[in-house]
TORTORSE-463796 format. One record per residue (C-alpha): residue in one letter; x, y, z. Coordinates in nm, 3 decimals, decimal comma. Layout:
# TORTORSE-463796
   aa        px        py        pz
    a         X         Y         Z
...
***
This chain:
# TORTORSE-463796
   aa        px        py        pz
    x     0,000     0,000     0,000
    x     0,153     0,328    -0,115
    x     0,086     0,690    -0,027
    x    -0,033     0,947    -0,278
    x     0,123     1,288    -0,337
    x    -0,110     1,590    -0,319
    x    -0,120     1,939    -0,470
    x    -0,185     2,201    -0,342
    x    -0,107     2,175     0,028
    x    -0,409     2,018     0,198
    x    -0,277     2,109     0,546
    x    -0,317     1,758     0,684
    x     0,014     1,768     0,873
    x    -0,067     1,775     1,246
    x     0,214     2,004     1,362
    x     0,023     2,086     1,680
    x     0,047     1,719     1,781
    x     0,422     1,689     1,722
    x     0,622     1,564     2,020
    x     0,994     1,600     2,089
    x     1,054     1,291     1,876
    x     0,948     1,408     1,531
    x     0,864     1,165     1,252
    x     0,834     1,437     0,986
    x     1,199     1,424     0,881
    x     1,455     1,146     0,858
    x     1,810     1,178     0,991
    x     1,968     1,010     0,688
    x     1,862     1,306     0,473
    x     2,073     1,544     0,681
    x     2,371     1,309     0,660
    x     2,375     1,331     0,281
    x     2,708     1,487     0,179
    x     2,550     1,651    -0,126
    x     2,379     1,906     0,100
    x     2,706     2,036     0,253
    x     3,018     2,160     0,074
    x     3,343     2,251     0,249
    x     3,494     2,585     0,148
    x     3,840     2,592    -0,009
    x     4,135     2,725     0,203
    x     4,155     3,041    -0,011
    x     3,792     3,125     0,060
    x     3,839     3,055     0,431
    x     4,142     3,287     0,451
    x     3,946     3,558     0,271
    x     3,661     3,530     0,522
    x     3,905     3,542     0,816
    x     4,076     3,857     0,681
    x     3,738     4,024     0,634
    x     3,648     3,946     0,996
    x     3,981     4,086     1,120
    x     3,930     4,409     0,926
    x     3,582     4,453     1,068
    x     3,470     4,531     1,421
    x     3,577     4,301     1,701
    x     3,304     4,074     1,825
    x     3,416     4,104     2,192
    x     3,564     4,391     2,398
    x     3,942     4,363     2,459
    x     3,999     4,462     2,823
    x     4,382     4,449     2,797
    x     4,509     4,586     3,135
    x     4,161     4,704     3,238
    x     4,062     4,351     3,332
    x     4,362     4,305     3,567
    x     4,277     4,634     3,740
    x     3,912     4,534     3,781
    x     4,003     4,187     3,915
    x     4,244     4,328     4,173
    x     3,983     4,576     4,300
    x     3,726     4,295     4,327
    x     3,968     4,080     4,531
    x     4,031     4,375     4,771
    x     3,657     4,408     4,830
    x     3,629     4,037     4,911
    x     3,918     4,055     5,159
    x     3,755     4,343     5,347
    x     3,435     4,146     5,417
    x     3,403     3,993     5,769
    x     3,424     3,613     5,798
    x     3,152     3,430     6,002
    x     3,146     3,064     6,096
    x     2,841     2,875     5,965
    x     2,687     2,654     6,236
    x     2,453     2,476     5,990
    x     2,508     2,101     5,994
    x     2,538     1,931     5,658
    x     2,235     1,740     5,528
    x     2,352     1,381     5,461
    x     2,101     1,334     5,178
    x     2,199     1,663     5,013
    x     2,569     1,587     5,059
    x     2,519     1,256     4,882
    x     2,343     1,428     4,591
    x     2,619     1,691     4,563
    x     2,884     1,418     4,568
    x     2,704     1,234     4,289
    x     2,682     1,558     4,090
    x     3,057     1,609     4,135
    x     3,127     1,259     4,007
    x     2,910     1,327     3,701
    x     3,091     1,657     3,638
    x     3,431     1,487     3,669
    x     3,327     1,217     3,422
    x     3,199     1,486     3,185
    x     3,525     1,681     3,212
    x     3,727     1,369     3,134
    x     3,504     1,303     2,833
    x     3,542     1,665     2,724
    x     3,920     1,643     2,749
    x     3,922     1,333     2,530
    x     3,705     1,502     2,270
    x     3,916     1,818     2,276
    x     4,231     1,617     2,213
    x     4,104     1,541     1,861
    x     4,243     1,781     1,603
    x     3,967     2,032     1,538
    x     3,969     2,260     1,234
    x     3,783     2,553     1,385
    x     3,866     2,777     1,090
    x     3,698     2,539     0,843
    x     3,386     2,694     0,688
    x     3,123     2,529     0,471
    x     2,815     2,603     0,263
    x     2,471     2,446     0,323
    x     2,245     2,403     0,023
    x     1,870     2,449     0,043
    x     1,724     2,114     0,147
    x     1,388     2,014     0,004
    x     1,260     1,741     0,235
    x     0,964     1,668     0,008
    x     1,196     1,561    -0,273
    x     1,341     1,291    -0,046
    x     1,007     1,154     0,075
    x     0,921     0,800    -0,025
    x     0,569     0,692    -0,119
    x     0,600     0,396     0,120
    x     0,324     0,415     0,382
    x     0,462     0,542     0,715
    x     0,277     0,307     0,949
    x     0,453     0,442     1,261
    x     0,396     0,813     1,190
    x     0,034     0,916     1,244
    x     0,070     1,295     1,230
    x     0,271     1,354     0,910
    x    -0,025     1,397     0,671
    x    -0,012     1,398     0,293
    x     0,302     1,395     0,081
    x     0,313     1,715    -0,124
    x     0,402     1,784    -0,488
    x     0,595     2,093    -0,593
    x     0,421     2,335    -0,825
    x     0,710     2,317    -1,073
    x     0,612     1,953    -1,134
    x     0,234     1,998    -1,141
    x     0,196     2,309    -1,356
    x     0,378     2,170    -1,665
    x     0,152     1,863    -1,650
    x    -0,158     2,084    -1,629
    x    -0,035     2,304    -1,916
    x     0,037     1,999    -2,132
    x    -0,310     1,861    -2,057
    x    -0,481     2,193    -2,140
    x    -0,291     2,213    -2,470
    x    -0,413     1,864    -2,562
    x    -0,767     1,945    -2,452
    x    -0,790     2,261    -2,660
    x    -0,672     2,079    -2,974
    x    -0,990     1,869    -2,969
    x    -1,297     1,989    -3,165
    x    -1,491     2,255    -2,970
    x    -1,221     2,236    -2,706
    x    -1,174     2,601    -2,630
    x    -1,146     2,598    -2,252
    x    -0,975     2,841    -2,016
    x    -0,811     2,718    -1,697
    x    -0,956     2,899    -1,395
    x    -0,812     2,699    -1,104
    x    -0,609     2,388    -1,028
    x    -0,840     2,248    -0,759
    x    -0,655     1,929    -0,675
    x    -0,390     1,696    -0,815
    x    -0,321     1,344    -0,685
    x    -0,002     1,169    -0,795
    x     0,077     0,797    -0,781
    x     0,413     0,656    -0,890
    x     0,404     0,338    -1,098
    x     0,760     0,211    -1,164
    x     0,645     0,008    -1,466
    x     0,401     0,244    -1,640
    x     0,507     0,590    -1,526
    x     0,335     0,847    -1,308
    x    -0,043     0,864    -1,279
    x    -0,216     1,193    -1,204
    x    -0,574     1,263    -1,106
    x    -0,628     1,616    -1,236
    x    -0,916     1,816    -1,090
    x    -0,948     2,146    -1,273
    x    -1,199     2,427    -1,284
    x    -1,251     2,542    -1,642
    x    -1,452     2,803    -1,830
    x    -1,588     2,735    -2,179
    x    -1,640     2,983    -2,464
    x    -1,988     3,071    -2,334
    x    -1,851     3,161    -1,991
    x    -1,996     2,854    -1,822
    x    -1,794     2,715    -1,532
    x    -1,708     2,344    -1,555
    x    -1,534     2,093    -1,326
    x    -1,305     1,832    -1,482
    x    -1,167     1,530    -1,293
    x    -0,965     1,286    -1,503
    x    -0,682     1,034    -1,470
    x    -0,380     1,075    -1,699
    x    -0,041     0,903    -1,722
    x     0,295     1,070    -1,775
    x     0,536     0,824    -1,936
    x     0,871     0,785    -1,761
    x     1,077     0,661    -2,058
    x     1,044     0,975    -2,274
    x     1,287     1,272    -2,275
    x     0,993     1,513    -2,291
    x     0,665     1,514    -2,100
    x     0,412     1,291    -2,278
    x     0,061     1,247    -2,136
    x    -0,144     0,936    -2,209
    x    -0,510     0,855    -2,156
    x    -0,518     0,528    -1,954
    x    -0,737     0,264    -2,118
    x    -1,018     0,135    -1,889
    x    -0,879     0,331    -1,593
    x    -1,147     0,591    -1,528
    x    -1,387     0,664    -1,247
    x    -1,763     0,658    -1,287
    x    -1,929     0,982    -1,164
    x    -2,272     0,813    -1,169
    x    -2,183     0,497    -0,975
    x    -2,410     0,428    -0,678
    x    -2,227     0,422    -0,344
    x    -2,370     0,189    -0,077
    x    -2,260     0,282     0,276
    x    -2,292    -0,024     0,504
    x    -2,296     0,011     0,884
    x    -2,368    -0,278     1,127
    x    -2,507    -0,167     1,468
    x    -2,634    -0,298     1,801
    x    -2,768    -0,089     2,092
    x    -2,593     0,233     1,993
    x    -2,894     0,466     1,978
    x    -2,708     0,793     2,025
    x    -2,455     0,711     1,754
    x    -2,718     0,579     1,513
    x    -2,902     0,912     1,542
    x    -2,570     1,089     1,476
    x    -2,505     0,870     1,169
    x    -2,848     0,947     1,022
    x    -2,795     1,320     1,084
    x    -2,457     1,305     0,908
    x    -2,601     1,126     0,606
    x    -2,885     1,380     0,589
    x    -2,624     1,659     0,589
    x    -2,430     1,495     0,303
    x    -2,751     1,452     0,100
    x    -2,871     1,807     0,170
    x    -2,540     1,983     0,097
    x    -2,425     1,774    -0,200
    x    -2,762     1,706    -0,362
    x    -2,627     1,362    -0,456
    x    -2,910     1,108    -0,490
    x    -2,684     0,822    -0,598
    x    -2,590     0,691    -0,257
    x    -2,766     0,446    -0,030
    x    -2,733     0,394     0,347
    x    -2,759     0,028     0,454
    x    -2,799    -0,039     0,828
    x    -2,779    -0,398     0,951
    x    -2,922    -0,404     1,304
    x    -2,848    -0,681     1,554
    x    -3,185    -0,655     1,728
    x    -3,124    -0,322     1,906
    x    -3,341    -0,266     2,213
    x    -3,252     0,097     2,288
    x    -3,422     0,244     1,979
    x    -3,630     0,162     1,674
    x    -3,367     0,199     1,401
    x    -3,607     0,134     1,113
    x    -3,851     0,398     1,240
    x    -3,569     0,654     1,268
    x    -3,467     0,584     0,908
    x    -3,827     0,627     0,787
    x    -3,853     0,964     0,964
    x    -3,528     1,088     0,809
    x    -3,494     1,296     0,493
    x    -3,262     1,043     0,328
    x    -3,334     0,979    -0,039
    x    -3,236     0,609    -0,020
    x    -3,179     0,365     0,263
    x    -3,215    -0,005     0,343
    x    -3,270    -0,170     0,680
    x    -3,199    -0,531     0,769
    x    -3,276    -0,679     1,109
    x    -3,043    -0,952     1,235
    x    -3,044    -1,161     1,552
    x    -2,780    -1,276     1,797
    x    -2,460    -1,116     1,919
    x    -2,295    -0,840     1,722
    x    -2,063    -0,963     1,445
    x    -1,902    -0,691     1,234
    x    -1,791    -0,915     0,947
    x    -2,126    -1,093     0,924
    x    -2,315    -0,764     0,955
    x    -2,116    -0,610     0,671
    x    -2,157    -0,919     0,454
    x    -2,534    -0,918     0,513
    x    -2,542    -0,561     0,384
    x    -2,325    -0,653     0,084
    x    -2,568    -0,932    -0,007
    x    -2,851    -0,676    -0,036
    x    -2,670    -0,504    -0,326
    x    -2,778    -0,638    -0,665
    x    -2,576    -0,419    -0,902
    x    -2,217    -0,554    -0,931
    x    -2,104    -0,226    -1,089
    x    -2,189    -0,019    -0,781
    x    -1,946     0,074    -0,502
    x    -1,953    -0,076    -0,153
    x    -1,823     0,143     0,130
    x    -1,758    -0,056     0,448
    x    -1,817     0,198     0,721
    x    -1,803     0,268     1,094
    x    -2,061     0,428     1,320
    x    -1,877     0,702     1,512
    x    -1,789     0,931     1,223
    x    -1,834     1,284     1,095
    x    -1,825     1,301     0,715
    x    -1,713     1,575     0,478
    x    -1,978     1,682     0,228
    x    -1,760     1,551    -0,056
    x    -1,730     1,197     0,087
    x    -1,942     1,028    -0,183
    x    -1,754     1,190    -0,470
    x    -1,420     1,109    -0,304
    x    -1,516     0,742    -0,283
    x    -1,613     0,742    -0,653
    x    -1,296     0,917    -0,773
    x    -1,061     0,679    -0,595
    x    -1,245     0,355    -0,672
    x    -1,187     0,213    -1,020
    x    -1,358    -0,114    -1,111
    x    -1,113    -0,393    -1,178
    x    -0,816    -0,179    -1,080
    x    -0,834     0,012    -0,752
    x    -0,999     0,019    -0,408
    x    -1,004     0,317    -0,172
    x    -0,907     0,324     0,197
    x    -0,944     0,686     0,318
    x    -0,752     0,785     0,630
    x    -0,970     0,925     0,909
    x    -0,859     1,159     1,189
    x    -0,916     0,995     1,529
    x    -1,011     1,262     1,781
    x    -0,864     1,254     2,130
    x    -1,089     1,230     2,435
    x    -1,260     1,567     2,484
    x    -1,165     1,693     2,138
    x    -1,416     1,802     1,875
    x    -1,398     1,880     1,501
    x    -1,400     2,252     1,588
    x    -1,065     2,212     1,766
    x    -0,939     1,883     1,633
    x    -0,663     1,714     1,831
    x    -0,582     1,353     1,760
    x    -0,400     1,140     1,507
    x    -0,444     0,994     1,160
    x    -0,554     0,629     1,166
    x    -0,285     0,508     0,926
    x    -0,295     0,148     1,055
    x    -0,670     0,099     1,010
    x    -0,832    -0,023     0,687
    x    -1,185    -0,076     0,817
    x    -1,316     0,215     0,608
    x    -1,295     0,075     0,257
    x    -1,451     0,161    -0,079
    x    -1,449    -0,110    -0,346
    x    -1,668    -0,214    -0,639
    x    -1,913    -0,495    -0,561
    x    -1,772    -0,705    -0,847
    x    -1,418    -0,674    -0,708
    x    -1,529    -0,752    -0,352
    x    -1,716    -1,062    -0,469
    x    -1,410    -1,171    -0,667
    x    -1,188    -1,173    -0,354
    x    -1,449    -1,361    -0,149
    x    -1,621    -1,085     0,047
    x    -1,592    -1,063     0,426
    x    -1,434    -1,345     0,626
    x    -1,735    -1,454     0,834
    x    -1,583    -1,791     0,926
    x    -1,282    -1,672     1,129
    x    -1,428    -1,343     1,255
    x    -1,752    -1,423     1,434
    x    -1,803    -1,273     1,781
    x    -1,477    -1,079     1,765
    x    -1,369    -0,785     1,552
    x    -1,037    -0,620     1,486
    x    -0,808    -0,766     1,224
    x    -1,079    -0,844     0,970
    x    -0,985    -0,527     0,780
    x    -0,619    -0,636     0,741
    x    -0,725    -0,986     0,638
    x    -0,951    -0,842     0,366
    x    -0,675    -0,602     0,260
    x    -0,433    -0,893     0,211
    x    -0,678    -1,068    -0,021
    x    -0,743    -0,749    -0,219
    x    -0,372    -0,689    -0,280
    x    -0,309    -1,055    -0,367
    x    -0,583    -1,030    -0,631
    x    -0,381    -0,759    -0,810
    x    -0,593    -0,459    -0,710
    x    -0,432    -0,134    -0,605
    x    -0,536     0,033    -0,278
    x    -0,541     0,413    -0,279
    x    -0,494     0,601     0,050
    x    -0,583     0,968     0,095
    x    -0,588     1,182     0,410
    x    -0,941     1,325     0,402
    x    -0,993     1,662     0,565
    x    -1,305     1,707     0,781
    x    -1,333     1,329     0,816
    x    -1,335     1,253     1,189
    x    -1,372     0,952     1,415
    x    -1,516     1,053     1,753
    x    -1,361     0,925     2,073
    x    -1,610     0,699     2,251
    x    -1,627     0,467     2,547
    x    -1,621     0,096     2,470
    x    -1,797    -0,001     2,792
    x    -2,100    -0,217     2,721
    x    -2,050    -0,213     2,345
    x    -2,209    -0,498     2,153
    x    -2,296    -0,693     2,471
    x    -2,637    -0,791     2,598
***
């Protein structure tokens, strides 16, 4: 699973959560000798002469210091001497003795280091270091605050210009670029670099248009050549089925319905469907709440027995009849961005790619208004994939994961990757997982 590069800056780096041990930068980058160049002896001598000709950095006391020191010693001698009757504190004496031993060891260490020949007059030049150019697209599983990898504008803008030139050569293709909304880059060592270009355009009539298209930049050509990938395109009309299994979580079910109503109201998208599989909840009537909602489409399935996440998800998957629609395996305790449905569509390509968005887990007491937490880089439970692709890998593992959950997402991920599908990962802004107590969850 690889990371994608993003343009422009989506501000997903959680600098406010950085501790003393940073995972943003790697030490081996600083050790690269290409970033530091030693000055030649001639240049060093020139710098030294310039410093000598300039003002002195420190005041030269000459004989003034000796006069001042002698006067200070005379003042000390004139002060009366009194005997101190305070008895020494054994505990404090022991601490002071230990401190002296540490100081002595440090002094010995310092003497050893100072014995090494030091070239204090050696100067050097430090080149500008672009950390982003050294970043790998390997997923940083142990760094949950770094956020998206960024692309420099000097790489993106030539690609956009090349694409616009190609677009305007087509019949009736007179479009003007208004804004580069978003660019997602994935590196493919065999085929080249794939870009998802999202551009805001204006046609000859002044109408504003939004274009979102995948293109490839070949890596074996001396000049930039863009290609239209065959059969690798997203379907803007694909139905997205959001599946959530629940049991006795009334407050969070109400929150989920409210969130889905917000997405429907603000996006106007009628091509998504909420599927709730309910393990016989006793704290609310889930079906009644869905009927009272303003959702355009929903499905409700009542199940019995103890809560089983894998079985609950698979029961929802079995309700979907269209193999060319998208399944989004979802959680309950989430706040969604308005663009969630379109994001799932853009990053799910039938027969080629699944989508595992990265959610921001909020700390206890934190809210989306003042978000403090971490990116859930190790979780793959939120997954978008075409129904045909999910059926091809065998669906959910309901045999091994019955009354327990946790790990079923990694097991499914392994099967997806082994089947040859790619898994796209994007840090989604305004996509939050609320902190919640686990006491009494899914138990009778």
